[in-house]
N, C-alpha and C positions, 0 to 999 in steps of 0.2 A: 259443308257449305262455307264459303268465304264471307268475311264480314262485309265486304263491298257488295256482294249479292244481297245480303240482308238489308243493307242500307237502301238499295234500290227498291226492294219490296216494301219497306216501311213508308216510302213516299207515296205508295198506292193508297187511294182513298177508300178502297174496299177492304182494308186491313182490319182484322178483329184481333184484339189482344186479350189473352186470358183463357185458361182451359175451360172454365164454366161457360163463357160466351161462345167459344168454339164448339163445345159439345152441343149447346142449344142449336147452333146453326147447322151442325152435322145432322142432328135429329130432324131438322126441317129441310134437309137436302139443299142447303144454301152455300156450301163450301166448294171451292175449286181445288185448293191445296192447303195442307196443314204442315207447319214446321214445328218440330219439338226440340227443346233444348237438350243437350247431351245428358244432363242430370235431372231431367223432368221426373217427378214422383212416379214410380211404377204404376200405381193405381190409376192415376190420371192418364198416363201414356197407354195403358191397356184399354181403358174406356174409349179413348180417342181412336186408337187403332181399330177397335171393334166396330164403332159406328162408321168410321171411314170405309171399312171393308163392306159394310152394308150398302153404302151409297156410292161405291166406286170412286172414292176421293183419294188422291195421292197423299201419303204421309212421308215427310222427309226429316231425317235426323240432321240437325244443323251442325253438330260438332262444336257448338258454342255452349258453355254453361249458362244457367239461368241468370246469374248475376251480370254477366257480360251482355246477354240478350237484353236485359233491362237497360243497360247503358246505351246499347246501340239504338234502342227504341226511344231514348231520351226520357226515360221514366225513372223515378227514384225508388223503384221496388224491383223485386225479382220477377222475371217473366219466363214461364216454362213452356208457353205455347202461343204461337201466332198463326193466323190463317187468312187466306185470301178468299173473300166472298165472291160468288159468281155474279156476273152481271145479270140483269133481269131476263134477258133472252136466252141464257144458258141453263136455266133451271130445268132439271130432268124430272119427268114424272116417275113415280114409283110403280 
């Protein structure tokens, strides 16, 4: 994924930053798509991929390391995971 694409996604108001918040949203089936940094911790990446598979959510590796993802999101810390939340009409029932 190219940095310009990430910048477009960041402008979305349904963006969730952080693996813990993304995991919580995945458990509640509230995510549309998840983006992982290229060097996301394997434990977090495995958990996210597992819950994404259960809820049929797309997971995409960005090809951008977590320090650069933090800069792209204009945050002063590392970001290993961001996700797009579904709009209210898109939530699927389990």
